[in-house]
matplotlib code that plots the C-alpha trace (Angstrom):
import matplotlib.pyplot as plt

x = [17.4, 21.1, 21.4, 19.8, 22.1, 24.6, 21.9, 20.1, 23.3, 23.7, 20.1, 20.7, 23.5, 21.5, 19.4, 16.8, 13.3, 12.8, 9.6, 9.1, 6.2, 5.0, 2.0, 0.8, 3.1, 6.1, 8.3, 8.2, 8.7, 11.5, 13.2, 12.7, 14.4, 17.3, 17.8, 17.9, 20.4, 22.7, 22.5, 24.6, 21.6, 21.7, 22.4, 19.5, 15.7, 13.6, 10.0, 7.0, 3.8, 1.2, -1.5, -3.9, -4.3, -4.7, -8.1, -8.0, -8.7, -5.7, -3.1, -1.3, -1.5, 0.2, 2.8, 3.8, 2.3, 0.0, -0.4, -3.0, -6.3, -5.3, -8.4, -11.4, -10.2, -6.6, -6.4, -2.6, 0.3, 2.1, 5.4, 4.5, 6.3, 8.7, 10.0, 10.4, 12.4, 14.7, 18.1, 17.0, 14.5, 10.7, 8.9, 5.5, 3.5, 0.3, 0.9, -2.1, -4.4, -3.2, -6.0, -5.6, -5.4, -2.7, -0.9, -0.5, 1.0, 3.5, 4.5, 5.3, 7.3, 9.3, 10.1, 10.7, 12.1, 10.3, 7.1, 5.1, 3.0, -0.8, -1.7, 1.9, 2.6, 6.4, 8.5, 9.0, 11.3, 13.7, 13.1, 16.4, 14.8, 15.3, 11.9, 11.0, 7.6, 5.7, 2.6, 0.9, -1.2, -0.7, 0.1, 0.3, -3.2, -4.3, -2.9, -4.8, -8.0, -7.5, -7.0, -3.3, -1.4, 0.8, 3.4, 3.6, 4.0, 7.0, 8.4, 8.4, 9.3, 13.0, 14.5, 11.8, 12.1, 9.6, 9.6, 8.6, 6.2, 7.7, 6.8, 9.2, 12.0, 11.8, 15.5, 14.6, 12.0, 14.5, 16.6, 13.5, 12.0, 15.3, 15.3, 11.7, 12.5, 15.3, 13.0, 10.4, 13.1, 14.1, 10.5, 9.0, 11.4, 12.2, 15.2, 18.4, 18.1, 15.5, 16.0, 14.2, 14.7, 15.6, 12.3, 10.3, 12.3, 11.6, 7.9, 7.9, 9.9, 7.5, 4.3, 3.0, 2.8, 0.1, 0.3, 4.0, 6.3, 3.3, 1.8, 5.2, 5.6, 2.2, 3.0, 6.4, 4.9, 2.2, 4.7, 6.9, 4.0, 3.1, 6.7, 6.8, 3.8, 5.2, 8.6, 6.7, 9.4, 12.0, 14.7, 15.3, 12.5, 12.5, 10.3, 10.2, 8.2, 5.3, 4.9, 5.2, 2.6, 0.1, 0.8, 0.0, -3.0, -4.7, -4.3, -7.6, -9.6, -10.5, -14.1, -16.4, -14.9, -16.9, -19.0, -17.2, -13.9, -15.3, -16.9, -13.8, -11.6, -14.1, -14.7, -10.9, -10.5, -13.6, -12.4, -8.9, -10.5, -12.8, -9.8, -7.8, -10.6, -11.4, -15.0, -17.1, -19.0, -22.5, -25.6, -24.6, -21.4, -23.3, -25.3, -22.1, -20.8, -23.8, -23.1, -19.4, -20.1, -22.5, -20.1, -17.3, -19.6, -20.7, -17.1, -16.2, -19.3, -21.0, -24.2, -26.9, -25.1, -24.1, -27.7, -29.0, -26.4, -26.4, -30.2, -30.0, -27.5, -29.7, -27.4, -30.0, -32.2, -34.1, -32.8, -34.4, -31.7, -28.8, -28.2, -27.7, -25.4, -23.4, -22.9, -21.6, -19.2, -17.9, -17.5, -15.5, -13.4, -12.6, -11.8, -9.4, -7.7, -7.1, -5.7, -3.5, -4.3, -3.6, -4.6, -5.4, -6.0, -9.7, -9.2, -7.2, -9.9, -13.1, -14.2, -15.1, -18.4, -18.3]
y = [-4.1, -4.2, -7.8, -6.6, -3.6, -5.3, -6.5, -3.2, -1.4, -3.8, -3.2, 0.6, 0.3, -1.7, -0.2, -2.9, -2.3, -2.5, -3.8, -2.8, -4.6, -3.7, -2.7, 0.8, 3.0, 0.7, 3.3, 2.3, 5.8, 6.4, 3.3, 4.3, 7.6, 5.7, 3.6, 6.7, 8.5, 5.5, 5.0, 6.4, 8.7, 10.4, 13.8, 13.7, 14.0, 11.8, 11.8, 10.2, 9.1, 8.1, 6.3, 6.4, 10.1, 9.9, 9.2, 6.1, 7.8, 10.1, 7.6, 7.3, 11.1, 11.6, 9.0, 10.1, 13.7, 15.2, 18.0, 20.6, 19.2, 15.6, 14.9, 16.7, 19.3, 19.3, 23.1, 23.1, 20.7, 18.6, 16.9, 13.9, 12.0, 10.2, 13.4, 15.0, 12.1, 12.2, 10.9, 10.1, 7.8, 7.4, 5.9, 4.6, 3.9, 1.9, 0.0, -2.2, 0.8, 1.0, 0.2, -2.7, -0.2, 1.8, -1.4, -2.2, 1.3, 0.9, -2.6, -1.1, 1.8, -0.6, -3.0, -0.4, 2.4, 4.8, 6.9, 9.6, 12.2, 11.9, 14.0, 14.3, 13.7, 13.6, 10.5, 8.7, 10.0, 7.7, 7.2, 7.4, 6.6, 4.0, 2.7, 1.7, 0.3, 0.2, -1.7, -2.9, -5.4, -9.1, -8.6, -12.4, -12.7, -9.8, -11.7, -14.8, -12.7, -11.1, -7.6, -7.3, -8.3, -11.4, -10.1, -6.7, -8.5, -10.4, -7.4, -5.3, -8.2, -8.1, -7.0, -7.6, -6.6, -7.1, -4.3, -5.9, -4.2, -2.1, -4.8, -7.1, -4.4, -3.5, -2.6, 0.3, 1.9, 3.9, 5.2, 6.2, 8.0, 10.0, 10.9, 12.0, 14.1, 15.8, 16.5, 18.0, 20.3, 21.5, 22.1, 23.6, 23.7, 27.0, 25.5, 23.8, 21.6, 18.9, 15.5, 12.2, 10.4, 6.7, 6.1, 7.6, 5.4, 2.3, 3.1, 3.3, 0.1, -1.8, -1.3, -2.7, -0.5, -1.7, 1.7, 1.2, 4.3, 6.6, 5.8, 6.2, 9.6, 10.8, 9.7, 11.4, 14.7, 14.6, 14.0, 16.7, 19.2, 18.2, 18.6, 22.1, 23.1, 21.7, 23.5, 26.8, 28.4, 27.8, 26.5, 22.8, 20.6, 17.2, 14.4, 12.2, 9.1, 11.1, 13.2, 10.0, 8.2, 11.1, 11.1, 7.4, 7.7, 10.4, 8.5, 8.5, 5.3, 3.5, 4.0, 1.3, -0.7, -1.2, -4.3, -5.6, -5.5, -7.2, -10.0, -10.4, -10.9, -13.1, -15.3, -15.7, -16.9, -19.1, -20.8, -21.4, -22.9, -25.1, -26.4, -27.0, -29.1, -30.8, -29.9, -30.2, -27.2, -28.6, -27.0, -27.3, -25.6, -22.8, -22.3, -22.1, -19.6, -17.4, -17.4, -16.9, -13.9, -12.4, -12.8, -11.1, -8.4, -7.6, -7.4, -5.1, -2.9, -3.2, -5.2, -2.8, -1.7, -5.3, -6.5, -3.6, -3.9, -7.7, -7.7, -5.2, -7.4, -10.4, -12.4, -12.8, -15.2, -18.3, -21.8, -22.1, -19.9, -22.2, -23.2, -19.6, -19.1, -22.2, -21.0, -17.7, -19.6, -21.6, -18.4, -16.8, -19.9, -19.9, -16.2, -16.5, -19.5, -17.6, -14.7, -17.0, -14.9, -16.0, -14.2, -16.0, -12.9, -13.5, -17.2, -16.0, -13.5, -15.6, -18.9, -21.7, -23.3, -27.1]
z = [6.2, 6.6, 5.4, 2.1, 1.6, -0.7, -3.0, -3.0, -4.0, -6.9, -7.9, -7.8, -10.3, -12.8, -15.6, -15.5, -14.3, -10.6, -9.0, -5.3, -3.6, -0.2, 1.9, 2.1, 4.1, 4.1, 2.3, -1.3, -2.6, -0.1, -1.3, -5.0, -4.1, -2.4, -5.6, -7.6, -5.2, -5.4, -9.2, -12.1, -12.8, -9.4, -10.9, -13.2, -12.5, -10.3, -11.3, -9.6, -11.4, -8.8, -10.7, -7.8, -8.4, -12.2, -13.8, -15.9, -19.1, -18.6, -17.6, -20.9, -21.4, -18.0, -18.9, -22.4, -22.6, -25.0, -27.6, -27.7, -29.0, -28.5, -26.6, -25.2, -22.7, -23.9, -24.2, -23.8, -24.2, -21.5, -21.8, -19.6, -16.9, -19.2, -20.7, -17.3, -16.1, -19.2, -18.2, -14.7, -13.0, -13.3, -10.3, -11.3, -8.1, -7.7, -11.0, -10.3, -10.9, -14.6, -17.0, -19.5, -22.3, -20.6, -19.7, -23.4, -23.9, -21.0, -22.3, -25.7, -24.0, -21.9, -24.8, -27.5, -25.4, -27.7, -27.2, -28.9, -27.1, -27.7, -30.7, -31.9, -35.6, -35.6, -35.0, -31.7, -29.0, -27.2, -23.5, -21.7, -18.4, -15.6, -14.5, -11.0, -10.4, -7.0, -5.9, -2.7, -4.6, -5.5, -9.2, -9.9, -8.5, -10.7, -13.7, -12.8, -12.4, -15.8, -14.4, -15.2, -18.4, -18.0, -20.5, -18.6, -15.3, -16.5, -18.2, -15.0, -12.7, -13.6, -10.3, -7.7, -4.1, -1.3, 1.2, 4.5, 6.9, 9.7, 12.2, 10.4, 10.5, 14.2, 14.3, 12.0, 14.2, 16.3, 13.4, 11.5, 14.5, 15.0, 11.3, 11.5, 14.6, 12.7, 9.8, 12.2, 13.7, 10.2, 9.2, 12.4, 15.3, 16.8, 18.7, 17.7, 20.7, 20.1, 21.7, 21.6, 24.9, 25.2, 27.0, 24.1, 21.7, 23.7, 23.8, 20.0, 19.7, 22.0, 19.9, 16.6, 13.5, 11.2, 9.3, 8.9, 8.4, 7.6, 11.0, 12.8, 11.0, 12.2, 15.8, 15.9, 14.4, 17.0, 19.9, 18.5, 18.6, 22.1, 23.2, 21.7, 23.7, 26.9, 26.3, 26.1, 24.0, 26.8, 24.5, 24.5, 23.1, 24.7, 23.3, 26.4, 27.3, 28.6, 25.4, 23.3, 25.4, 25.1, 21.3, 21.1, 23.4, 21.3, 18.1, 16.4, 17.1, 13.9, 12.7, 11.7, 8.9, 5.7, 5.7, 2.6, 4.5, 7.6, 5.5, 3.4, 6.4, 8.1, 5.0, 4.6, 8.2, 7.9, 4.7, 6.3, 9.4, 7.3, 5.3, 8.4, 10.0, 6.6, 6.9, 3.7, 2.5, 3.4, 4.6, 8.3, 7.5, 5.6, 8.8, 10.8, 8.3, 8.9, 12.6, 12.0, 9.8, 12.3, 15.1, 13.2, 12.0, 15.5, 16.6, 13.7, 13.5, 16.9, 17.6, 16.4, 13.3, 12.5, 12.7, 10.6, 7.9, 7.7, 7.5, 4.6, 2.9, 3.3, 5.6, 8.3, 6.4, 7.5, 7.0, 3.6, 2.1, 3.0, -0.6, -1.6, 1.3, 0.5, -3.0, -1.7, 0.6, -2.4, -4.5, -1.7, -1.3, -5.1, -5.0, -2.0, -3.6, -6.8, -4.8, -2.8, 0.3, 3.8, 7.0, 10.2, 12.3, 12.7, 13.5, 16.5, 17.6, 17.2, 18.7, 16.3, 17.2, 16.8]

ax = plt.figure().add_subplot(projection="3d")
ax.plot(x, y, z, "-o")
ax.set_aspect("equal")
plt.show()
């Protein structure tokens, strides 16, 4: 991301709210820490509030804190993430998981820069905090669907930055791998001599990384462990092409994907193909859709499991149920249009039957 570095440095020096968008594992939290480290607040606290790990009913409490007895189960007091980040930076991750009620509270906090812990009777405290927001969701789509407040969206979307997936940042794979090897050495390595060979780096650079940095980190750690075993305590630990190939080979094969995911991806590709061919959503197309779903589900789940699950879900019906299926196609079409999603991966994998 060298071409973005000047802009990122400017963003780091600002006090406005930063919105980092990117798929899971792309490094949003790492980038948030980078922004903090290059800001005027670098010597103060960096606090993370991961909303994915916070129950919906406790989101505001975790954000602003609470006093004893503020709610059922509040046997003690907690200062909250805002207070812990005082003078520094608060990174709120998975903002799309914030409830509508808590969204109103966060909006007030961002606009007024004041807050009061739950159950506190005294006046408001001022929030001297730089906010960085992270998400892997389509927030604008969530706004259209009524799941995310429009006013909050525009309040946090001041300095937006899309963090591309690792496959779009291939020049970063080798530097990240070297960094991860050094970290493994600091954490576990019994030797000062740990080396990642050019062949191993090339192997990493030549493959796709759908799991982004998180997947790369897992592979590097696995290769490091295999290299430790192969070194046998002899001194230098060399992560060579063979170690890396074995680490990649023993990567866990993905298990069966949930039916909802398979159907969602299939429906998306189906609707795109129908639009491209300008085919109306009539009964014949509904019949084709049933076959398309079945073909994709077999590919995703395996033949026996696909027939069992699709039968349970009512998708292996006779031709008298085409109207119901057509309505479902139209509903999926409307949903995908509202979300503005595009993914042709299934169109490339499956054959369209004329």
